[in-house]
N, C-alpha and C positions, 0 to 999 in steps of 0.2 A: 344116250341120255345124259351121262355125266359130262360128256364133251360139250353138249348143247348148253348145260348150266354154266360151265366155265366160260364159254363164249359170251353168254349174256353178261356175266360179271365183268369180263374184259371190255365189252361194249359200253357198259354203264360207267366203268372207270375212265374210259377214253372220253366219254361225253362230259363227265365231271371235270376232267382236266382241261377240256376245251372251253368250258363255261367259266372256270375259275378266274382267268385273267380279266374277263369282261366284268364280273362281279366286283373284283378288286378295283378295276378302273372306274366302275360306277360309284363305288364307295368313296374313292379318292376324289372323283369329280364332284360328288355331293358335298364332301367336306370343304373342297375349294370354294364352292358357291356360298356355303354358310360363312366361311372366313372372309370371302370377298364382300359379302353383304354387310358383315359387321365392320369391316374396314371402311367400306363406303359410308356407312352411317356415322362412324367416328369422324371420317374426313368431312362429311357434310356439317356435323355439329361443330367441328373445329373451325370450318370456313365461316359458318354462321356467327360463331363467337368472335372470329377475327374481323368479320365485316361489320357487325353491329357494334357501335361504340357504346361504352358504358353510359347508363342514364345519368344525365347531369343533375346535381342536387338542385332543389327548388330555390329560386332567387329570394333573397331576404326581402321582407316587407319594408316599404319606404315609410318615412315619417308621415307623409300625407295620407297613406293608406291606414296608418295606425291612429290618425286624428279623427276619432269619432266619439260620440256620446250616446249612451243608452237613454238618457233623459234629456229633456229640453234644456238649452243653455239658460242660466239664470239671468234676470234683467240686470243691466248695468247699475252699479251702486250710485247712490246720490252723492254728488260732489258737494261737500260742506266747506264754506268759507269760514275758517276759524277766526279770522279777524272780525268778520261780521257777527259771529256768535258772541265774541267778547264784547264788542260794541253794544250789541243788543242787551247783554246781561248788565252792563254798566248803566245804560240808559233806563232800563226797567227798574233797577235798584234806586236810581235817583227819582224815577217816576213814583215809586212807592213812598219814598221819604217825603217828597213834596206833596203827595196825595194825603198823607197823614196830617201834614201841616195845614193843608187846605181844608181838611175835615174839621180841625180845631177852629180855624178862622170862620168857617161856615157855621159852626155851632154858636160861636160868639156873635156872629152877625144875626142869626135867627133870634137869639135872646134879646139883643139890642133892638132889633126890628120890632119885636113884640112890645118892648118897653116904649119905643118911640111912638108906635101906633096908639098904645094906651094913653100916653101923655098927650098926644095930639087930638085924639078923637073920642076917647072913652071917659076921661076924667075932667071934663070941663075945659077951661082955658088952657092952651098949650104953653108950656114953659120953654120948650125947644132945647132942653138940656141934653137930649139924646140924638139930636139931628146930626151933629158933626161926627159923633162916634159911629152912628149908623152909616154915614157916608163913607167913613174910612174903612170900616169892616166890610162893607159891601164891595168897595173897590178892591180891597185885599183879597176877598174871596174870589172875585171875578178874575183877577190876575193870576192867582194861584191855580184856579181851575183851568185857565187857558194854558198855563205852563205845563201843568200835569198832562193835559190832553195832547199837547204838542210832543212831549217826550214819548208818549205811547204811539202816536201816529208816525213819528219820524224814526222810530226804532226799526232797524232792518229785520227782515224775516228770512234768514238763510235756509231754514228748514220749513217748507210749507206744511201747514197743519191740515190733516185730513178731517173731514166732517165726521163728528162722532155724537151728534145730537146736542142737547142742551146740557152744558156743564157750567162750572163756576165762572169760567172766563166769559162764556156767553152771557150769563146773568150780569156780570160786571159791565160788559159792553152795553147791554140794554139799559142798565141803570144809569150809566154815565151819559148815554145819549139822551135819556129823559132829563137828567140833570142839566145837560147843555141847553136843551130847549127851554127848561125852566129859567136858567140863567139869562138867556136872551129875552124871554118874556119879562122877567123881573127888571132888567135894565131899562127896556122900553117903557114899561108901565110905571116904574119908579120916576123916571124923568117926566113922563106925562102927568103923573099925580102931583108932582111938585109944581108944575105949571098951572094946575087947577086951583091954586091957592085963592080962597075967597069964593069959589063956586060951591053950590049946594051939593053937587055930585062928587066932590073931592073925597069924602069919607067912603063912598062906594068903591072908587078906584083904589083907595088905600086898603080897603078890606080885601079886594081882589089881589092886590099886590102882596098882602100878608099871607093869604091862602096859598098863592103860588110859591111863596117862600118856604112854607112848610112842606109842600109837595117836593120842592127841589131838594130841601135838606133830607127828606126821607129817601129820595133816590140816591143821594150822595152816601147816606149811611148804609144803604143796602149794597151799593157798589163797593164800598170800602170793606164792609163786613164779610162779604163772600170771599174776598182775597185774603184778608188778615186772619179770619177765623175758619 
């Protein structure tokens, strides 16, 4: 029995010695595979790094790409002719000065016209002492009014005026247009009344001439007043 136990130990030891090289070889082989796998992964990563070029930086934006507006572009500014502006200012200043003189002459003409009418048709026989004065003041009023109107009409308009309802300038224009119509009617009716000398209807035409004269002077006064005051 003791011999049989020793033989079993010897057999077990022999088997262990026979298996030991294979286990060692297996461990070495396993370590080699792990090392080879790591080396292969490192080689692959290095190759990928070597093959793939570095990413190029983004190209800078051009001036055309940067030319944009978040809002709509504003409309082009109005081109103003400074010479025309200065010429308009000068002409309108002269227009105002001549207009004030025209107003004074028109006032004198209205007074003289009333005196002439009273002398001719209201107080018996006519003395005719106001006829020449009335003719002179009427002619001066007509010439001054025409000159004043031409200065306003010929003045350049470098900056167009937008419509903003009825203002002082609109009232001035309407008044002066009414006065112009009155001036024309006064001239025609005055000449025609003078030719009716000796006719029974001459006082009627003279009265109409006087009434239109007052309306014309009222229109002139309104037109001058809205500008001066």
